[in-house]
BARONU-768377 format. One record per residue: residue in one letter; residue number from 1; x, y, z of N, C-alpha, C, O in turn. Coordinates in Angstrom, 2 decimals. Layout:
N
+----+-----+---------+---------+---------+---------+---------+---------+---------+---------+---------+---------+---------+---------+
! aa !   i !      nx !      ny !      nz !     cax !     cay !     caz !      cx !      cy !      cz !      ox !      oy !      oz !
+----+-----+---------+---------+---------+---------+---------+---------+---------+---------+---------+---------+---------+---------+
!  A ! NUM !       X !       Y !       Z !       X !       Y !       Z !       X !       Y !       Z !       X !       Y !       Z !
...
+----+-----+---------+---------+---------+---------+---------+---------+---------+---------+---------+---------+---------+---------+
% end
This chain:
158
+----+-----+---------+---------+---------+---------+---------+---------+---------+---------+---------+---------+---------+---------+
! aa !   i !      nx !      ny !      nz !     cax !     cay !     caz !      cx !      cy !      cz !      ox !      oy !      oz !
+----+-----+---------+---------+---------+---------+---------+---------+---------+---------+---------+---------+---------+---------+
!  X !   1 !  195.40 !   54.20 !   16.76 !  194.76 !   53.64 !   17.92 !  193.33 !   54.19 !   18.03 !  193.11 !   55.39 !   17.87 !
!  X !   2 !  192.40 !   53.32 !   18.29 !  191.00 !   53.70 !   18.53 !  190.76 !   53.56 !   20.02 !  191.10 !   52.54 !   20.62 !
!  X !   3 !  190.17 !   54.57 !   20.62 !  189.92 !   54.55 !   22.06 !  188.69 !   55.39 !   22.40 !  188.22 !   56.17 !   21.58 !
!  X !   4 !  188.16 !   55.20 !   23.63 !  187.05 !   56.06 !   24.05 !  187.49 !   57.52 !   24.10 !  188.63 !   57.82 !   24.46 !
!  X !   5 !  186.60 !   58.41 !   23.76 !  186.90 !   59.84 !   23.82 !  187.00 !   60.28 !   25.27 !  186.36 !   59.72 !   26.16 !
!  X !   6 !  187.84 !   61.29 !   25.48 !  188.03 !   61.90 !   26.80 !  187.75 !   63.39 !   26.68 !  187.81 !   63.94 !   25.58 !
!  X !   7 !  187.43 !   64.06 !   27.79 !  187.15 !   65.50 !   27.71 !  188.27 !   66.30 !   27.05 !  188.00 !   67.29 !   26.38 !
!  X !   8 !  189.50 !   65.88 !   27.21 !  190.62 !   66.57 !   26.60 !  190.63 !   66.49 !   25.08 !  191.38 !   67.21 !   24.42 !
!  X !   9 !  189.81 !   65.61 !   24.51 !  189.72 !   65.47 !   23.05 !  188.74 !   66.46 !   22.42 !  188.69 !   66.58 !   21.19 !
!  X !  10 !  187.98 !   67.17 !   23.24 !  186.88 !   68.01 !   22.72 !  187.36 !   69.06 !   21.72 !  186.70 !   69.27 !   20.71 !
!  X !  11 !  188.47 !   69.71 !   21.98 !  188.94 !   70.75 !   21.06 !  189.32 !   70.15 !   19.71 !  189.05 !   70.75 !   18.67 !
!  X !  12 !  189.93 !   68.97 !   19.72 !  190.29 !   68.31 !   18.45 !  189.06 !   67.86 !   17.69 !  188.99 !   67.99 !   16.47 !
!  X !  13 !  188.09 !   67.31 !   18.41 !  186.84 !   66.89 !   17.76 !  186.14 !   68.11 !   17.17 !  185.63 !   68.05 !   16.05 !
!  X !  14 !  186.12 !   69.22 !   17.92 !  185.50 !   70.45 !   17.41 !  186.19 !   70.92 !   16.14 !  185.52 !   71.35 !   15.20 !
!  X !  15 !  187.50 !   70.86 !   16.10 !  188.24 !   71.30 !   14.91 !  187.86 !   70.46 !   13.69 !  187.66 !   71.00 !   12.60 !
!  X !  16 !  187.77 !   69.15 !   13.87 !  187.40 !   68.26 !   12.76 !  185.97 !   68.55 !   12.31 !  185.70 !   68.74 !   11.13 !
!  X !  17 !  185.06 !   68.59 !   13.26 !  183.64 !   68.78 !   12.96 !  183.38 !   70.16 !   12.36 !  182.62 !   70.28 !   11.40 !
!  X !  18 !  184.01 !   71.19 !   12.93 !  183.75 !   72.55 !   12.46 !  184.26 !   72.79 !   11.05 !  183.68 !   73.57 !   10.31 !
!  X !  19 !  185.33 !   72.13 !   10.67 !  185.79 !   72.20 !    9.28 !  184.69 !   71.66 !    8.36 !  184.39 !   72.26 !    7.32 !
!  X !  20 !  184.11 !   70.54 !    8.73 !  183.03 !   69.92 !    7.93 !  181.82 !   70.86 !    7.88 !  181.21 !   71.04 !    6.82 !
!  X !  21 !  181.48 !   71.45 !    9.02 !  180.33 !   72.36 !    9.09 !  180.56 !   73.59 !    8.22 !  179.67 !   73.98 !    7.45 !
!  X !  22 !  181.74 !   74.20 !    8.33 !  182.03 !   75.45 !    7.61 !  182.20 !   75.25 !    6.11 !  181.77 !   76.09 !    5.32 !
!  X !  23 !  182.83 !   74.14 !    5.72 !  183.35 !   74.04 !    4.36 !  182.69 !   73.00 !    3.47 !  183.11 !   72.84 !    2.32 !
!  X !  24 !  181.67 !   72.29 !    3.95 !  181.08 !   71.23 !    3.13 !  179.57 !   71.19 !    3.29 !  178.99 !   71.85 !    4.15 !
!  X !  25 !  178.94 !   70.40 !    2.43 !  177.51 !   70.10 !    2.58 !  177.32 !   68.67 !    3.09 !  176.26 !   68.08 !    2.91 !
!  X !  26 !  178.36 !   68.13 !    3.72 !  178.27 !   66.80 !    4.33 !  177.29 !   66.83 !    5.50 !  176.59 !   65.85 !    5.75 !
!  X !  27 !  177.24 !   67.94 !    6.20 !  176.24 !   68.15 !    7.24 !  175.43 !   69.38 !    6.86 !  175.96 !   70.31 !    6.24 !
!  X !  28 !  174.18 !   69.40 !    7.21 !  173.32 !   70.52 !    6.86 !  173.40 !   71.64 !    7.89 !  172.95 !   72.75 !    7.62 !
!  X !  29 !  173.96 !   71.36 !    9.05 !  174.02 !   72.39 !   10.09 !  175.03 !   73.47 !    9.73 !  176.00 !   73.23 !    9.00 !
!  X !  30 !  174.79 !   74.65 !   10.26 !  175.73 !   75.76 !   10.10 !  176.24 !   76.22 !   11.47 !  177.05 !   77.15 !   11.55 !
!  X !  31 !  175.78 !   75.58 !   12.53 !  176.18 !   75.95 !   13.88 !  177.41 !   75.15 !   14.29 !  177.37 !   73.93 !   14.38 !
!  X !  32 !  178.51 !   75.86 !   14.52 !  179.75 !   75.20 !   14.89 !  179.68 !   74.64 !   16.31 !  178.94 !   75.13 !   17.16 !
!  X !  33 !  180.46 !   73.61 !   16.54 !  180.53 !   72.95 !   17.83 !  181.52 !   73.69 !   18.73 !  182.50 !   74.26 !   18.26 !
!  X !  34 !  181.23 !   73.68 !   20.01 !  182.14 !   74.28 !   20.99 !  182.77 !   73.19 !   21.86 !  182.22 !   72.10 !   22.00 !
!  X !  35 !  183.90 !   73.51 !   22.42 !  184.56 !   72.57 !   23.32 !  183.63 !   72.20 !   24.48 !  183.51 !   71.03 !   24.85 !
!  X !  36 !  182.97 !   73.19 !   25.05 !  182.07 !   72.96 !   26.18 !  180.90 !   72.08 !   25.78 !  180.52 !   71.16 !   26.50 !
!  X !  37 !  180.31 !   72.39 !   24.62 !  179.19 !   71.59 !   24.14 !  179.58 !   70.15 !   23.87 !  178.81 !   69.22 !   24.15 !
!  X !  38 !  180.79 !   69.94 !   23.33 !  181.25 !   68.59 !   23.05 !  181.56 !   67.84 !   24.34 !  181.34 !   66.63 !   24.42 !
!  X !  39 !  182.09 !   68.53 !   25.35 !  182.32 !   67.88 !   26.64 !  180.99 !   67.39 !   27.22 !  180.91 !   66.28 !   27.75 !
!  X !  40 !  179.96 !   68.22 !   27.13 !  178.63 !   67.82 !   27.62 !  178.09 !   66.65 !   26.81 !  177.51 !   65.72 !   27.38 !
!  X !  41 !  178.27 !   66.68 !   25.48 !  177.81 !   65.58 !   24.63 !  178.52 !   64.29 !   25.00 !  177.88 !   63.24 !   25.11 !
!  X !  42 !  179.84 !   64.35 !   25.20 !  180.60 !   63.14 !   25.54 !  180.14 !   62.57 !   26.87 !  180.03 !   61.35 !   27.02 !
!  X !  43 !  179.87 !   63.43 !   27.84 !  179.39 !   62.96 !   29.14 !  178.03 !   62.31 !   29.00 !  177.75 !   61.29 !   29.63 !
!  X !  44 !  177.16 !   62.91 !   28.17 !  175.81 !   62.39 !   27.97 !  175.80 !   61.08 !   27.20 !  174.98 !   60.20 !   27.49 !
!  X !  45 !  176.69 !   60.94 !   26.23 !  176.67 !   59.77 !   25.35 !  177.63 !   58.66 !   25.77 !  177.63 !   57.59 !   25.17 !
!  X !  46 !  178.44 !   58.90 !   26.78 !  179.42 !   57.88 !   27.19 !  178.71 !   56.55 !   27.40 !  177.65 !   56.50 !   28.02 !
!  X !  47 !  179.28 !   55.49 !   26.90 !  180.59 !   55.33 !   26.25 !  180.55 !   55.47 !   24.73 !  181.49 !   55.05 !   24.06 !
!  X !  48 !  179.49 !   56.06 !   24.18 !  179.27 !   56.06 !   22.75 !  179.98 !   57.15 !   21.97 !  179.42 !   57.71 !   21.03 !
!  X !  49 !  181.21 !   57.46 !   22.34 !  182.05 !   58.38 !   21.55 !  183.45 !   57.76 !   21.52 !  184.06 !   57.52 !   22.56 !
!  X !  50 !  183.94 !   57.51 !   20.31 !  185.29 !   56.95 !   20.17 !  186.10 !   57.84 !   19.23 !  185.55 !   58.51 !   18.36 !
!  X !  51 !  187.42 !   57.82 !   19.42 !  188.30 !   58.63 !   18.59 !  189.40 !   57.76 !   18.00 !  189.77 !   56.72 !   18.55 !
!  X !  52 !  189.92 !   58.22 !   16.86 !  191.13 !   57.64 !   16.27 !  192.26 !   58.60 !   16.62 !  192.15 !   59.81 !   16.43 !
!  X !  53 !  193.34 !   58.04 !   17.12 !  194.49 !   58.86 !   17.51 !  195.74 !   58.28 !   16.87 !  196.00 !   57.08 !   16.96 !
!  X !  54 !  196.50 !   59.15 !   16.22 !  197.75 !   58.75 !   15.59 !  198.84 !   59.72 !   16.01 !  198.73 !   60.93 !   15.77 !
!  X !  55 !  199.89 !   59.20 !   16.63 !  200.98 !   60.07 !   17.05 !  200.54 !   61.19 !   17.97 !  201.08 !   62.29 !   17.89 !
!  X !  56 !  199.58 !   60.91 !   18.82 !  199.09 !   61.92 !   19.75 !  198.08 !   62.89 !   19.17 !  197.62 !   63.79 !   19.87 !
!  X !  57 !  197.73 !   62.73 !   17.89 !  196.80 !   63.65 !   17.21 !  195.48 !   62.92 !   16.93 !  195.48 !   61.80 !   16.42 !
!  X !  58 !  194.37 !   63.56 !   17.26 !  193.05 !   63.00 !   16.96 !  192.80 !   63.18 !   15.46 !  192.80 !   64.31 !   14.96 !
!  X !  59 !  192.57 !   62.07 !   14.77 !  192.38 !   62.11 !   13.31 !  190.95 !   61.77 !   12.89 !  190.63 !   61.79 !   11.70 !
!  X !  60 !  190.10 !   61.46 !   13.86 !  188.70 !   61.17 !   13.54 !  187.94 !   60.80 !   14.79 !  188.51 !   60.56 !   15.85 !
!  X !  61 !  186.63 !   60.77 !   14.65 !  185.77 !   60.37 !   15.78 !  184.49 !   59.76 !   15.23 !  184.12 !   59.97 !   14.07 !
!  X !  62 !  183.83 !   59.00 !   16.07 !  182.51 !   58.45 !   15.76 !  181.69 !   58.48 !   17.04 !  182.21 !   58.28 !   18.14 !
!  X !  63 !  180.41 !   58.74 !   16.89 !  179.52 !   58.80 !   18.04 !  178.11 !   58.43 !   17.60 !  177.83 !   58.35 !   16.40 !
!  X !  64 !  177.25 !   58.20 !   18.55 !  175.84 !   58.01 !   18.25 !  175.00 !   58.74 !   19.29 !  175.42 !   58.97 !   20.42 !
!  X !  65 !  173.80 !   59.08 !   18.85 !  172.87 !   59.77 !   19.73 !  171.46 !   59.44 !   19.30 !  171.25 !   58.60 !   18.43 !
!  X !  66 !  170.49 !   60.08 !   19.91 !  169.09 !   59.76 !   19.62 !  168.75 !   59.88 !   18.14 !  169.18 !   60.81 !   17.45 !
!  X !  67 !  167.98 !   58.92 !   17.66 !  167.48 !   58.96 !   16.29 !  166.18 !   59.78 !   16.26 !  166.03 !   60.69 !   15.45 !
!  X !  68 !  165.27 !   59.43 !   17.14 !  164.02 !   60.16 !   17.31 !  163.68 !   60.16 !   18.79 !  164.18 !   59.33 !   19.55 !
!  X !  69 !  162.83 !   61.09 !   19.19 !  162.41 !   61.16 !   20.58 !  161.38 !   60.08 !   20.89 !  160.70 !   59.58 !   20.00 !
!  X !  70 !  161.29 !   59.74 !   22.14 !  160.29 !   58.80 !   22.61 !  160.89 !   57.46 !   22.97 !  161.87 !   57.03 !   22.36 !
!  X !  71 !  160.30 !   56.80 !   23.94 !  160.86 !   55.54 !   24.45 !  160.85 !   54.40 !   23.43 !  161.65 !   53.47 !   23.55 !
!  X !  72 !  159.97 !   54.46 !   22.45 !  159.91 !   53.41 !   21.45 !  161.15 !   53.35 !   20.56 !  161.41 !   52.34 !   19.91 !
!  X !  73 !  161.92 !   54.44 !   20.55 !  163.12 !   54.51 !   19.73 !  164.40 !   54.35 !   20.55 !  165.49 !   54.61 !   20.04 !
!  X !  74 !  164.30 !   53.94 !   21.79 !  165.45 !   53.89 !   22.69 !  166.58 !   53.00 !   22.19 !  167.74 !   53.23 !   22.54 !
!  X !  75 !  166.27 !   52.01 !   21.37 !  167.30 !   51.07 !   20.91 !  167.73 !   51.33 !   19.46 !  168.42 !   50.51 !   18.86 !
!  X !  76 !  167.29 !   52.47 !   18.91 !  167.69 !   52.89 !   17.57 !  168.39 !   54.23 !   17.71 !  167.78 !   55.21 !   18.16 !
!  X !  77 !  169.65 !   54.28 !   17.32 !  170.43 !   55.51 !   17.46 !  171.03 !   55.92 !   16.12 !  171.24 !   55.08 !   15.24 !
!  X !  78 !  171.31 !   57.21 !   15.98 !  171.90 !   57.74 !   14.76 !  173.37 !   58.04 !   15.00 !  173.75 !   58.61 !   16.02 !
!  X !  79 !  174.18 !   57.63 !   14.04 !  175.63 !   57.80 !   14.20 !  176.14 !   59.00 !   13.43 !  175.52 !   59.48 !   12.48 !
!  X !  80 !  177.30 !   59.45 !   13.85 !  178.09 !   60.46 !   13.15 !  179.52 !   59.96 !   13.13 !  180.03 !   59.51 !   14.15 !
!  X !  81 !  180.15 !   60.04 !   11.99 !  181.57 !   59.70 !   11.88 !  182.23 !   60.75 !   11.00 !  181.72 !   61.08 !    9.92 !
!  X !  82 !  183.36 !   61.26 !   11.46 !  184.10 !   62.27 !   10.71 !  185.59 !   62.01 !   10.86 !  186.07 !   61.61 !   11.92 !
!  X !  83 !  186.30 !   62.23 !    9.78 !  187.76 !   62.08 !    9.76 !  188.39 !   63.36 !    9.24 !  187.76 !   64.12 !    8.51 !
!  X !  84 !  189.66 !   63.58 !    9.62 !  190.42 !   64.65 !    8.97 !  190.61 !   64.23 !    7.52 !  190.67 !   63.04 !    7.23 !
!  X !  85 !  190.70 !   65.18 !    6.59 !  190.82 !   64.81 !    5.17 !  191.95 !   63.82 !    4.88 !  191.77 !   62.89 !    4.10 !
!  X !  86 !  193.09 !   64.01 !    5.49 !  194.22 !   63.11 !    5.22 !  194.05 !   61.73 !    5.88 !  194.86 !   60.84 !    5.64 !
!  X !  87 !  193.04 !   61.56 !    6.70 !  192.78 !   60.28 !    7.33 !  191.89 !   59.36 !    6.51 !  191.71 !   58.19 !    6.85 !
!  X !  88 !  191.33 !   59.87 !    5.42 !  190.40 !   59.08 !    4.61 !  191.14 !   58.09 !    3.73 !  192.25 !   58.36 !    3.26 !
!  X !  89 !  190.51 !   56.94 !    3.51 !  191.07 !   55.92 !    2.62 !  192.18 !   55.10 !    3.22 !  192.91 !   54.42 !    2.49 !
!  X !  90 !  192.32 !   55.15 !    4.55 !  193.41 !   54.41 !    5.20 !  192.91 !   53.41 !    6.24 !  193.70 !   52.84 !    6.99 !
!  X !  91 !  191.59 !   53.18 !    6.28 !  191.04 !   52.21 !    7.22 !  190.63 !   52.79 !    8.56 !  190.12 !   52.06 !    9.41 !
!  X !  92 !  190.84 !   54.09 !    8.77 !  190.45 !   54.69 !   10.06 !  188.94 !   54.68 !   10.25 !  188.46 !   54.38 !   11.34 !
!  X !  93 !  188.21 !   54.99 !    9.20 !  186.75 !   54.99 !    9.30 !  186.21 !   53.61 !    9.64 !  185.32 !   53.47 !   10.49 !
!  X !  94 !  186.75 !   52.61 !    8.99 !  186.33 !   51.23 !    9.26 !  186.65 !   50.85 !   10.72 !  185.84 !   50.21 !   11.39 !
!  X !  95 !  187.83 !   51.23 !   11.20 !  188.23 !   50.93 !   12.58 !  187.33 !   51.66 !   13.58 !  186.91 !   51.08 !   14.58 !
!  X !  96 !  187.03 !   52.93 !   13.31 !  186.14 !   53.68 !   14.19 !  184.75 !   53.06 !   14.23 !  184.15 !   52.92 !   15.29 !
!  X !  97 !  184.23 !   52.68 !   13.06 !  182.89 !   52.09 !   13.01 !  182.85 !   50.75 !   13.72 !  181.87 !   50.44 !   14.41 !
!  X !  98 !  183.88 !   49.96 !   13.58 !  183.94 !   48.67 !   14.27 !  183.90 !   48.88 !   15.78 !  183.18 !   48.18 !   16.49 !
!  X !  99 !  184.69 !   49.84 !   16.26 !  184.71 !   50.12 !   17.70 !  183.36 !   50.66 !   18.16 !  182.87 !   50.28 !   19.22 !
!  X ! 100 !  182.77 !   51.56 !   17.37 !  181.48 !   52.13 !   17.76 !  180.40 !   51.07 !   17.79 !  179.56 !   51.06 !   18.69 !
!  X ! 101 !  180.39 !   50.17 !   16.82 !  179.40 !   49.10 !   16.81 !  179.56 !   48.19 !   18.02 !  178.56 !   47.74 !   18.59 !
!  X ! 102 !  180.79 !   47.91 !   18.41 !  181.02 !   47.07 !   19.60 !  180.46 !   47.75 !   20.84 !  179.80 !   47.10 !   21.66 !
!  X ! 103 !  180.72 !   49.04 !   20.99 !  180.18 !   49.80 !   22.12 !  178.66 !   49.80 !   22.06 !  178.00 !   49.62 !   23.08 !
!  X ! 104 !  178.11 !   50.02 !   20.87 !  176.65 !   50.07 !   20.71 !  175.99 !   48.76 !   21.12 !  174.98 !   48.76 !   21.81 !
!  X ! 105 !  176.57 !   47.65 !   20.69 !  176.01 !   46.35 !   21.08 !  176.00 !   46.21 !   22.60 !  175.02 !   45.76 !   23.18 !
!  X ! 106 !  177.11 !   46.60 !   23.23 !  177.19 !   46.53 !   24.69 !  176.24 !   47.49 !   25.37 !  175.87 !   47.29 !   26.53 !
!  X ! 107 !  175.85 !   48.52 !   24.66 !  174.95 !   49.55 !   25.19 !  173.48 !   49.22 !   24.89 !  172.59 !   50.01 !   25.20 !
!  X ! 108 !  173.23 !   48.04 !   24.30 !  171.85 !   47.62 !   24.02 !  171.24 !   48.21 !   22.77 !  170.02 !   48.17 !   22.60 !
!  X ! 109 !  172.07 !   48.77 !   21.88 !  171.55 !   49.34 !   20.64 !  171.19 !   48.20 !   19.69 !  171.97 !   47.26 !   19.52 !
!  X ! 110 !  170.02 !   48.30 !   19.07 !  169.57 !   47.29 !   18.12 !  169.82 !   47.73 !   16.67 !  170.20 !   46.92 !   15.83 !
!  X ! 111 !  169.61 !   49.04 !   16.39 !  169.78 !   49.56 !   15.04 !  170.60 !   50.84 !   15.09 !  170.36 !   51.73 !   15.91 !
!  X ! 112 !  171.57 !   50.93 !   14.19 !  172.29 !   52.19 !   13.96 !  171.78 !   52.78 !   12.66 !  171.71 !   52.09 !   11.64 !
!  X ! 113 !  171.44 !   54.05 !   12.69 !  170.98 !   54.79 !   11.53 !  172.07 !   55.76 !   11.09 !  172.81 !   56.29 !   11.91 !
!  X ! 114 !  172.14 !   55.98 !    9.79 !  173.04 !   56.98 !    9.24 !  172.21 !   57.89 !    8.34 !  171.56 !   57.42 !    7.41 !
!  X ! 115 !  172.24 !   59.17 !    8.63 !  171.60 !   60.17 !    7.77 !  172.70 !   60.87 !    6.99 !  173.47 !   61.63 !    7.56 !
!  X ! 116 !  172.77 !   60.61 !    5.69 !  173.91 !   61.03 !    4.88 !  173.46 !   62.02 !    3.81 !  172.47 !   61.80 !    3.12 !
!  X ! 117 !  174.20 !   63.10 !    3.69 !  173.90 !   64.08 !    2.66 !  174.01 !   63.43 !    1.28 !  174.97 !   62.71 !    1.00 !
!  X ! 118 !  173.03 !   63.68 !    0.44 !  173.09 !   63.18 !   -0.93 !  174.29 !   63.74 !   -1.69 !  174.67 !   63.20 !   -2.73 !
!  X ! 119 !  174.87 !   64.82 !   -1.18 !  176.06 !   65.41 !   -1.78 !  177.33 !   64.67 !   -1.37 !  178.44 !   65.09 !   -1.71 !
!  X ! 120 !  177.17 !   63.57 !   -0.63 !  178.33 !   62.82 !   -0.14 !  178.22 !   61.34 !   -0.55 !  178.08 !   60.48 !    0.32 !
!  X ! 121 !  178.29 !   61.04 !   -1.84 !  178.16 !   59.65 !   -2.28 !  179.26 !   58.74 !   -1.74 !  179.05 !   57.53 !   -1.62 !
!  X ! 122 !  180.42 !   59.29 !   -1.42 !  181.48 !   58.48 !   -0.84 !  181.07 !   57.90 !    0.51 !  181.43 !   56.77 !    0.82 !
!  X ! 123 !  180.33 !   58.66 !    1.30 !  179.86 !   58.17 !    2.59 !  178.79 !   57.10 !    2.42 !  178.75 !   56.14 !    3.18 !
!  X ! 124 !  177.93 !   57.27 !    1.43 !  176.92 !   56.24 !    1.15 !  177.63 !   54.93 !    0.80 !  177.25 !   53.87 !    1.30 !
!  X ! 125 !  178.64 !   55.00 !   -0.05 !  179.39 !   53.80 !   -0.45 !  180.12 !   53.20 !    0.75 !  180.15 !   51.98 !    0.91 !
!  X ! 126 !  180.71 !   54.04 !    1.59 !  181.41 !   53.58 !    2.79 !  180.47 !   52.80 !    3.70 !  180.79 !   51.69 !    4.13 !
!  X ! 127 !  179.31 !   53.37 !    3.99 !  178.35 !   52.70 !    4.87 !  177.85 !   51.39 !    4.24 !  177.68 !   50.40 !    4.95 !
!  X ! 128 !  177.63 !   51.39 !    2.94 !  177.18 !   50.16 !    2.27 !  178.24 !   49.06 !    2.41 !  177.90 !   47.90 !    2.64 !
!  X ! 129 !  179.51 !   49.42 !    2.28 !  180.58 !   48.42 !    2.45 !  180.60 !   47.84 !    3.85 !  181.07 !   46.72 !    4.05 !
!  X ! 130 !  180.08 !   48.59 !    4.83 !  180.07 !   48.13 !    6.22 !  178.76 !   47.42 !    6.58 !  178.53 !   47.10 !    7.75 !
!  X ! 131 !  177.91 !   47.18 !    5.59 !  176.69 !   46.43 !    5.83 !  175.45 !   47.26 !    6.08 !  174.40 !   46.71 !    6.43 !
!  X ! 132 !  175.53 !   48.56 !    5.91 !  174.33 !   49.41 !    6.04 !  173.51 !   49.28 !    4.77 !  174.05 !   49.17 !    3.67 !
!  X ! 133 !  172.21 !   49.31 !    4.93 !  171.30 !   49.24 !    3.80 !  170.54 !   50.55 !    3.66 !  170.14 !   51.16 !    4.65 !
!  X ! 134 !  170.36 !   50.99 !    2.43 !  169.62 !   52.21 !    2.18 !  168.13 !   51.98 !    2.44 !  167.54 !   51.04 !    1.91 !
!  X ! 135 !  167.55 !   52.83 !    3.26 !  166.12 !   52.75 !    3.59 !  165.31 !   53.68 !    2.70 !  164.14 !   53.43 !    2.44 !
!  X ! 136 !  165.95 !   54.74 !    2.25 !  165.24 !   55.69 !    1.41 !  166.01 !   56.99 !    1.28 !  167.00 !   57.22 !    1.97 !
!  X ! 137 !  165.53 !   57.82 !    0.39 !  166.10 !   59.14 !    0.19 !  165.00 !   60.16 !    0.37 !  163.95 !   60.09 !   -0.27 !
!  X ! 138 !  165.25 !   61.11 !    1.25 !  164.32 !   62.20 !    1.48 !  164.78 !   63.37 !    0.62 !  165.83 !   63.97 !    0.88 !
!  X ! 139 !  164.02 !   63.68 !   -0.39 !  164.41 !   64.68 !   -1.38 !  164.28 !   66.10 !   -0.85 !  163.25 !   66.50 !   -0.30 !
!  X ! 140 !  165.35 !   66.84 !   -1.02 !  165.39 !   68.28 !   -0.75 !  164.89 !   68.65 !    0.64 !  164.18 !   69.64 !    0.79 !
!  X ! 141 !  165.26 !   67.88 !    1.65 !  164.83 !   68.19 !    3.01 !  165.85 !   69.06 !    3.75 !  165.52 !   69.64 !    4.79 !
!  X ! 142 !  167.06 !   69.17 !    3.22 !  168.09 !   70.00 !    3.83 !  168.38 !   71.20 !    2.95 !  168.17 !   71.19 !    1.73 !
!  X ! 143 !  168.86 !   72.25 !    3.59 !  169.21 !   73.45 !    2.83 !  170.47 !   74.05 !    3.44 !  170.54 !   74.28 !    4.65 !
!  X ! 144 !  171.44 !   74.31 !    2.59 !  172.67 !   74.94 !    3.03 !  173.25 !   75.71 !    1.86 !  173.29 !   75.21 !    0.73 !
!  X ! 145 !  173.69 !   76.92 !    2.13 !  174.29 !   77.79 !    1.11 !  173.37 !   78.00 !   -0.08 !  173.83 !   78.12 !   -1.22 !
!  X ! 146 !  172.05 !   78.05 !    0.17 !  171.09 !   78.29 !   -0.88 !  170.80 !   77.08 !   -1.75 !  170.12 !   77.20 !   -2.77 !
!  X ! 147 !  171.29 !   75.93 !   -1.36 !  171.11 !   74.70 !   -2.15 !  170.22 !   73.72 !   -1.39 !  170.40 !   73.50 !   -0.19 !
!  X ! 148 !  169.25 !   73.13 !   -2.10 !  168.43 !   72.07 !   -1.52 !  169.22 !   70.77 !   -1.58 !  169.82 !   70.45 !   -2.60 !
!  X ! 149 !  169.20 !   70.03 !   -0.47 !  170.01 !   68.81 !   -0.36 !  169.14 !   67.62 !    0.03 !  168.23 !   67.74 !    0.85 !
!  X ! 150 !  169.45 !   66.47 !   -0.56 !  168.77 !   65.22 !   -0.22 !  169.42 !   64.61 !    1.02 !  170.59 !   64.85 !    1.31 !
!  X ! 151 !  168.64 !   63.81 !    1.73 !  169.14 !   63.05 !    2.88 !  168.92 !   61.58 !    2.59 !  167.78 !   61.14 !    2.42 !
!  X ! 152 !  170.00 !   60.80 !    2.55 !  169.94 !   59.37 !    2.34 !  169.93 !   58.71 !    3.72 !  170.85 !   58.93 !    4.51 !
!  X ! 153 !  168.91 !   57.91 !    4.00 !  168.84 !   57.18 !    5.26 !  169.30 !   55.76 !    5.05 !  168.84 !   55.06 !    4.15 !
!  X ! 154 !  170.25 !   55.34 !    5.91 !  170.77 !   53.97 !    5.86 !  170.71 !   53.39 !    7.26 !  170.79 !   54.13 !    8.25 !
!  X ! 155 !  170.56 !   52.08 !    7.36 !  170.49 !   51.45 !    8.67 !  171.27 !   50.15 !    8.68 !  171.48 !   49.50 !    7.65 !
!  X ! 156 !  171.70 !   49.80 !    9.88 !  172.34 !   48.51 !   10.10 !  171.74 !   47.91 !   11.36 !  171.80 !   48.51 !   12.43 !
!  X ! 157 !  171.17 !   46.73 !   11.22 !  170.64 !   46.03 !   12.39 !  171.81 !   45.28 !   13.02 !  172.46 !   44.44 !   12.39 !
!  X ! 158 !  172.06 !   45.60 !   14.28 !  173.21 !   44.98 !   14.95 !  172.86 !   43.61 !   15.49 !  173.72 !   42.95 !   16.09 !
+----+-----+---------+---------+---------+---------+---------+---------+---------+---------+---------+---------+---------+---------+
% end
């Protein structure tokens, strides 16, 4: 089931996100998310946070937030989508993205941007299957664990 996120989902979202932060180069950040910080994010971004729930367990989430500062970018937002490892390859990501895009359209979003680690070619392929187009690759703009990482920018005009 895909549904809007609720404050009670924050700990589960943090667990999913923090695993990605700690153990992968999918995200360049090293700062883990907190339950309190995620509750504030959900309140700020509502309705733009959705979760996948199976058997009472949160198995993934998708959200969007500012792409760049300034009023000229108000209708262009950057998305984040994360799944538990066992949730991949089962259509959850596609369902989350479909729900997020529906919310985004209702929220007046014109373009969704995806900033994807070059170390995550599976995510680039996933976004391409959903109609995102590659805008460019920013070489070695990220750094994590002593490694320089590329950032692939993709966009979808809604």
